[in-house]
Structures are given as C-alpha cells and as structure tokens.
N, C-alpha and C positions, 0 to 999 in steps of 0.2 A: 561754136558750141558754147553755150553758157552753162555754167554749173551753179547750182544753188548750194551755198554752204549753210550747214545747220549750226545753230548755236550749240555750244557744248552743253550736254546734259538734256537735250530735247530730242525727241524722235517723232517722226510723223506717225500717226496712228496706223497700226497694222490692219490690213484688210482681213476680215474674217476672225479677228481676235475674240470678240464676244462669243462666237459659236464654239471656238476651241475651249474657252473657259467653261462654257456650259457642258461640253462633253467631259471635261476633266472632273467637274463637280459630280456629274452623274456616275462616273466611275469610282469616285471616292466615297460616295454615300454608302454603298454596300460594304466597302472596306471599313468605314467608320462604325458600322453596325456589327460587322463580323468580329472585329478584334475584341471589343468588350465582351461579346457573347462567348468567345473562345476563352478569354481570361476567366470569366465567371464559371464556365464549365470546368476548367482546370481546378479552380479553387474549391468548387463543390466536390469534385473527385478526391482531392487531397483531404478535405474535411471528413468525407465518408471513410476513407482509408484510416485516418487517425482515430475515428470512433471504433473501428474494428480492430485496431492494433491491440496486442496483448496488454500493453500498459494501461489502456483505457478500460480494460476488463478488470483490472486490479483496483478494487474499491479502496485499498489502503492508500492509493494515490489520488483518489477522486472523492471520497466520502468521509469527511472528518468525523461526523457523528457515529457512523458505523465502526470506524477505526477506534474511537474512544471507548465505545461500548465493549468491543472485544478485548481491548487492553484492560479495562476495569474488571470484567468477568474472569478472564483467564489469569490475570495477575493476582486477583483475590483468591482464586482457586488454588494456585500454586502456593501462595502464602499459607492457606489453611491446611493443605494436605502435607506440607513439609514443615509444619510447626507442631510440636507435641511435647508432652512432659508426663511425669508419672500419674498425674490426675486427669489428663486430657486424652489419653490414648483411645478410649472408646469413641469419643466425639470426633477425633481426627480420622479414625477408621470409617465412621459413618459418613463424614464429609467426603472422603476418598471414594466411597461407593457411589455417592450422588454426583460427584464432579468429574470422575474419570470413566473412560470407556475404552473398548478395544485393547490394543497392545499395552497402552499405558496402565490400564487397570490390572492386567495380568502381571506386569513387571512390578507394580507397586505392591501387590499382594505378597510377592516373594520377598521384597525388601521389608515389608511391614512385619513379617514373621520374625525376622532378626531384630527389628526395632522393639517389638513387644517383649523380647527376652532381655535385651540390654537396658532398656529404660528403667525398669524397676530395680535391677541389680545395681546400676551405676548412679541412680538418681539423675539421669540425663534429661535435660530440657533443651530443645532446639527451637529457635525462633527464626523464621525465614521472612525476609522483607525484600520485595522487588524494588531494586534501586533505579533501574532503567529498563525500559521495554520498548520494543518496536514491532510493528506488524510489517512483515516483508511481503505477504501475499494475502489478499482477502477477496473472497467471493461471497455470494449470498449464503453458502452452506459450509464453507471451509476457510480456516484461517491458519496462517503460518506465522509464528512469532519468534523473536529472539529476546530472551529475558536475562538480565544481569541481577544476581541475587547477593544479598548480604545475609549470611547465616551465622547466628550467634549460638554457641553451645555452652552449656554449663553442666558440670558434673559435681556430684556431692563432694564437698571439700576441695574443689579446685577453682581456679579463676576462670572467668568467662573468656572464651576465645571466639573471635570473629574471622570468618573466611569468606572469600568471594567465590561465587559459582556462576556458571553460564549455562543456560538451557536453550535448546531449540524445541519448540512446542508446536504441535499441530492440534487444532480443535475443530470440532464439527458443530454446526448449529442445528439442534434438534429440540423440539418442544419449546421453542422460544428462548432457549439458553445455549450458551457455548459449553461444550463438554470436551475435555482434553482427551485425545485419543492416542497421541504419541508424545513421548518425552525423550530427548536425547541430550546427555551431558556433553558439553563442549570443552 
C-alpha cells in the first residue's frame, strides 16, 4: 500500500465545495437584508417614541425663539406691575389690568389696595428688576417660569434698600400675548 503524503499547508480540493458555498451564500443573503432592516425599524421606533416623549412637547427645551419671547413678555410684565411710586400708581394699576388675569389678577387687586394707601403716606417707591429667569415648561398656550427679582424700595427720608425675591409664574398665551394668570412667591 502506498501512501501519498501531502505537503504541509496544501489540501486536495474538496468535492462539492462550490455547491456548499453557493448554498451558504443563498442562506446569508436574506440574513444580510433582514438585519439592517430590523435595526432601521428599531431606530425609527425609538425616534417616534422620543418625539412623543413629554420632554419633546416642552417647547422650553426645543424652541429657543418661543422661550425668549415668553421670557421677555412675562419678565417685562412682572417688572411693570411690581414697580410703582407716588406718581405712577395709576399707570401701574392699568398695566396690571392689562397684563394679569385669573387668580393673579384677583390676588394683585387685594395687594394693590394696601399699596395705594401706603405709597402716598410713606413716599414709597418700589422698583422691580428681573435678574434671572427661566422657563420650566412651555406649550403653545401655557408657560411656567421661575423668576429671580431684585426689588429696590425707597421711603421718604430713608436710604434705599434692595432685597431679592423669587416667583413662580404661570402665563397663558391669548390674543397674541402672554398674560400672567398665577403668581406664587417662593
């Protein structure tokens, strides 16, 4: 019996090998198409869920222009209705009627009755400036803000005093403008 020795690293061609490779390729093609399709489907699903997430509905996180607009309007309104003096009481009251609504308007009216008595008696002037502000929630019709204020008061014959204040404010968008409907001191 004679044996044929093979050189190291060489093999005789396998019978039927091209047919086996062809079958393997045919089995892999559907797999190569299915995997990217499945990955694409998962990515589309995740994108749709992200769009429907509550954070995506909060324009304060997604719409800089709308956020800036509500900050300007509400910040300006707070400065106007919480700044007054002996000669500006009527204008401040008119501003409050135009810029406040709902519970904020009712509470302000109660506060303003006291202010109207004290301002002329004490020669009181109050100036309110929004030092920092942020919108925590914003939709097309409603905004929730956190405002940090610097309030400087001056009384006749006394030195000016500045205090810091913090307000949570809710505003509603009606008639093309933001109107403050709730104010809560923090």
